[in-house]
Every structure is written in C-alpha cells, then in structure tokens.
N, C-alpha and C positions, 0 to 999 in steps of 0.2 A: 698612690690614692685614686680611684676611681674619678670623673667630674661627674658634679650631680646635676641631674638634668627632670625637672618638672614637668607635669603634662600640660599642652599644651589645648585646651579642648576647642580650640576653632581650626586646629590640624590635628587630628588626629583618627583613629581608627572610626569612631560613633561618626564622625565626616564623613568616611568612605558610604556609609551604609545609608545617611541623607541624601547622598548623591544618586544613588539607584533611587530610590521613593522620587526623585525630585525627575530623573528618567523617565519615569513611569506617570509622573503627574499626580503622585499622593503625596499627601500630607505629611509632612516634613518633621523631624523629632528635634532639630537642630539645624544647623548652617551647614553646605555641602563640603564636599573636600576640593579648594579650589585647583588644586595640583593637577586633581583626575577630571575636572569637568570640561577641561579642554577637550580631552578625550573622548568624551561622553555626548560630543554635541553631533558624531555622524551617526545615522540610523543604522547601525548592526545589527543583522540576524539576533546575533547568540552575546550576552556577554556575561561571561566568566570569571567571576572570583577563585581563587586557589590560594584558600590559606594555608601554612605550611606552620605550625606549631612550633614556635621557638626563635624561626628563622632572623633572628632582629641584625640588622645593618653591620653589626661588629663580626656576627656571624659567618655571615657573607663573605666580608672581607678576608677573614681568617681562612677560612674553609674551599674556599673556591676560586678558581682562576679566574683574574682581574678582565681577562678577555673570554670569559665563557659565557656559554647564553643567558646567565641572568645577571650578572656583573653589566655588562654590553645593552642591558634591555633596562636599566635601571636608571628612572627618571627624575628621581628623587628619594627622599627620607620624609618621614615627618613623625609622630606620636604614636603610641601606646596609650590609654588611658592609667590612672591608677585604681590599683595600684597593677602594674605591667602582668599579669597571669592570665590564665585561659580561661577560669568562669568568668571575671570581670572583661575580657577583652572582647571572647567571642559574643555573651550578650550583648554588646554595644554595637557589634559589627552586624547583630541579628536585627537588632530591632530598631538602632539609631541614637538609645539615650546611653546617659553617660552611667557610672556607677552609683551615684548618690541617686540618682531616678530610681533605677531597677531595680537595685537591691544584691543583685549576684554580687559581691564583695568579694569572694575567695574561693582557696577550694575548702574552707571547711567557716560555715557562719556562723553565729550568735543569733537566733531567733526569737525574740525576746516571745513573741506571740505562743509559744509551749516550753520557754526557757532551758533549751536545748544549744550545746553546739551541733551542728551536722554535718556530715562530709557533701557537699552540695548533688553531684552529681550520680552519688551513690544511692542516696537518701538514708544511709545510716548515721546511728550516735558516734559524733567524733571518735576515731582510735578505735573501733570496732566494728562489728560485722551485723550489729541488729539495728533492725528497721528504728529508723528515730519515730515514725508512725504507718499506720494501715492507709495514708494516705503521702502527696509525694508533697513535701513540707515547702520546700520553694516554689513550685509550682502553685499550691495552694494561696499563698501569702502574697509572692514575686510574679506572679503569671503576666503573659504580656503575648503583645499580637507580633509576630514577626514579619520581616519584607515580603516572604517565600508570600504567605497566608494573604497579606494586603493583597500581592498583587494577584492574584487566582482570585481573590474574594471581589477584586477592580474587571475580570474577565480575562485578567491575561494568562502568561503562562511562565511557573518559576520550580525547580528543582534542588534539592538537598539532595548533594551526594557527598557522604560519609558514612565508615562502617557504622554508624547507629543507626542509618536509614536503610531500609529495603531497597535494594539487595543486599545491604548489610557488605559492601567491598571492603574486604580486607586487606588490602595491600596496594599500592599506590599505581600500580600497573592496573588493577583494579578500577582502578577510582578513575584514571585516565580511560581506560575502556566504555567504563561508561559515559562519560563527558563529549566522550567522539560521537557514542549513539545520540545521547539527547542532541547535539549540534547539530545532527544532518537530520532531525527535524524540521517540518519549511513551517512554521511560525516561530515570531518573534518571542527570546526567551531569556530570561534571569536564570543561571544555574551557580548555587554556592557551594563551593568544594571545600571540606576540610579533610585536613592530613597530618596527623600526630608526632610528627618527625619532621625535622631531626631532635625536639624537643625531649623523647622518652631516651633517646639514646644517651643527650648528654646530661640526662639527669643522673643515669646510671655511671657514666664512664669520663664523662667532663666535655667540656667544650671543644677542645681542640685535639682531640684525640685521633687517632686513624681511623678507627669505629664511627665515630663521629662524622670524618671528613668523608669517606668514605659512603658514609648512609645518604649524606646531602647532595653528595656528587651523583649519586647513583640515579634521586631523586629530579634533578638538574637534566640529567639526560632523558628521563624519562615525559618530559614536558618540552623540550625540544623536540622530542621522536611524535609527542601529541601535535604541536603545534604545525608540524608539518603537513598535517592530516586533515586542518580547519579552513575553514573558508566563512569570509564576513561577520568574523567573530574580534570582538575586545576581550581580551584576557588580561586578568586583572591578578597578579602574582603576589601578596604579602603575608606577613604574619601577626599573630596578634601580640605579642613579644621579644625582646632577646631574652638574652642569658648571661651567663657570668659564672667564672668557676668559684664555687666556696667553700669555706669550711662552716664544717656545723660544730654547735654544740648543742646540749640536750637540758633543757631547764631544770631535770630534775637535780643535776648537780649545783643547784643554785638554793640553799632552805632557806637563805634567808631571804630571798624574793618567794620563794612558793608561798610561806607563811602567809607573807601579804594580800595572797589572792584567794576571791567566792570560788572561781574556776580557773581551768585554763584557757592560755589566748588561743582565740582562731583567728580565721583570715587567711594569715599565709607567714609561715617561717622568717620572711623578709618584709612580714607589715603583720606585727601583732597588736591584734587588741586586748588590753588588761582589763579587767574588772578587780576594783582595788577595794579591801575593807575598809569604811570608813577611816579607823581610828590607827590603822597603816601608812598611808599616801605617803605620809614622808621618809617613812621608814623604805618604803618600795622605789620613791624617786632617787631617795641618798644611794641603795643598794645597786639601783638597777644602772645610773649613771655611773658607778664606780666600776660596774662591770664591763659593762657595753658603752659605755659614754663617746669612745673616737670611732664605735661602729655603728650605731645607731642615733638618731636623732627621736627626744621622747618629746611630744607632742599630748596638752592635755584636751578632751575633749570641745572645750571652746576653741581653744586654737585650730584643732581640726575642721572647727565647722569654718572659721573664720578665713581659713586660708582655702577654702573649696577644692584641697586635695583630690577628691574622690569626684568632681564634677564641678559644673556649675550654674546644673539644670534648678528643677524644683525639686527639693531631697522628696524621696519616699517618706510616707508617717512614721516608719520604723525605724527608720535611717540611723536617726539620733540617736535612740537604744541599743543598735548595732554595736555601734563604733566601740564602747566601753568608756573607762574614765579615761585612761590614756592609748594612745596609738605611737609604737615603737615602727620607725622605719628606717629601716638598714641603707649606708650613705657608701659601706666596704664592702667586702669579703666575706663577712661574716652571716648565719642564716641560723637562727635558734628553734629547737625542734620541740617537741614535748615529750619526747623519748628517744634514748640512747638509739636504739635501732634505728631512727630515720636519721639521727646527726650522724652516723656511721655510712648509712647507703648511700647518701644524695653526694652526687661528686657537682654536680651542676644546679644551680637554682637560678630565679629570679622573683619578683616582687617589689625588690626597692629602687629606690630613687636615681641609679647610676646612667648612666647614657648609655653602656651596655646592654641594660632592661629592657628601657625605656624606649629606643629609636629603633625604629622600622622602616624596610622597605618599601617603595610602591614600584613595581616591575611591570611595564606596558608591555604588550606583543601586538601586533595588528596584524590578520589576517584577511 
C-alpha cells in the first residue's frame, strides 16, 4: 500500500506562485516557497518556470538516470495541492491561491450556479461534447487575475508559453525555442511554460513503461540543450502533481451505490464528490465502505471542511456547495470512473492522497 501524504499548504505549488509575486513586489495571496526564495534573491534578467505535467518525484526516480540532468539539479521536494491534479494545481501556480479559494477543483466540477457537472477546460457537460453554456462557466463564476497579468499591469514583462497560448507551440522543441527567443529580449521578465507530458502518455500506457520513460527522457534532453543557450536566467522546473499506476472500475457496475445518488460524481476518479439522496445516506455509506473501504477514505462534508484538505485559505463562497455530501479520496491504486470506457482506457492516474501523487520536485538551474 502506498504511503499517505496530505498536502502541506505552507510548502506547496501555490507557494511557488507567491514567491514570483513577491519577487515583483506584488501583493501575495499566501506565503512564499522558502526553498525557492533563496534562489530568488539574485536579480536575474529571466525567471522561467517550466511545468511538466505529471512529473512527480517518484516518476523522476524511476524513469530518469540518477546522474541525469534533472536529478542532479534537484534541490528538494514539496507538495501539490489537493486534489493533486492539473486543473487544481495549475490554477494555484497561476494565481497563488489554494483550491478552496479559487474553486477550480478538478477535471469535472459541479457548479451550483447552474446545477451541472462541467468538464472545466472544455466547458462541456460532463461526459458529453455538448457546450455547458454559451459562456465559459468556470471563468464566469471563478475567474481570477493570474500572475502574468498582474506583472504586466504593474508595468513589467511576463509571458505564457504553452500549447494553448499564441503562437500555440505544439511540441516541447517549439516551447524551448519560444523560451529561448523570449529570454534574449533585453527586459527583465517572468516566463511561465506548461507542457502536457509525461502526464498524457502515462495516462494511456502507465507510469513506468518504455514509452513513458522515452517521453520524459526526450524532454529532459531538450531542457539540458535549452539551458546551454540561456544567460542570466533562473530556470525553475517542477510539476503540478505526480502519478500512480492505477486499476479502474466503473460506477455503473455498482447499482446499489448508483441508486443512492442525485447525480454522478465529479472532481476526479480518485477524489469524487457524491451528492446523496436524503433517505439513502446510510445505504450509500454502507455500500461504499463495503466495496471500496480499503481503497478510499470517505468523509462527509463537515469533515472535509474541518480538515481543510482543499486548502487553508478563505473559501470561495460556492465551495461548500461544490464538494457534495461526501468526498471519497483514494489512498491505494484504485480509481472510480463514471463509465466502463474510461475505466478500461486509463492505466495511470492521480488526484489521490498517496506520496507518489502528492510529492513534486523543485529543480533549479542557474545560468
């Protein structure tokens, strides 16, 4: 059984964002990351963050050479947020808020404002390709000002380099080329870069396959080549979360649980919110614990809020209504999907409370 690791909201990816805000003398949304602050004392022309999706500490340890470029520049480890997943963690690194503050909780979220489960980044009804609304639901109700905008509005220079922002680099080579070009500009600047590997390949093939290993090593090699061409740059390489090899089951195979529910769960397959009919709560708890009690912990809403698992900040006003009556949190290798197709497809997963999912690396290269 994998070791349990709860988030540390004084030593997590949101704190990295606050270190950036502090460097530009902007108002912070929380405390800075002490481990990083030591390196931020120098006045580099370029501060560059490269976030590799899913590259947790265990992924590095088992897929990369110990004397390779990334491992030899590892200065320490810290935590993702809960749930350790892309929507929640990349939002925290974008604004310095924790999930209970910003409300971007997972791949699918229940939005009480419209009484729907929505796939956040695609703005579609959960499990469909139908647009959830004629506006972006997450941005309308949970919009925020990110670090890049704050720096620019304060008169500084900042850039986002990812496949989702012009000029839309669709390979890590193109991302590296874009970073290199921006770093040659004369002004002092912040660059945030995101790449979707090794997460994407690990979801499909598993965490420790030849394809996953090759994908990560290719990225490592390109990062080393990039650093050789940078001057006066602090390069910070990290991840949004880790990953774990996982077995999937479909909730549709558990009718005694399904008949208790008001709607299908959302957030993530390893961090599920359950909205339960008032007269079926005892049945739900008994059935869930019977089927999954050794793989998941089950907390009611009151305990979720008391434990501050989603963060210790001032909660978004809609947060209590987003988390359901119960939250099921994976503590072993099982993931619960809403469909059989999803359960069969995904070999790697994340969003639970294991060390492999929660602990992420802080890698520093000074040029």
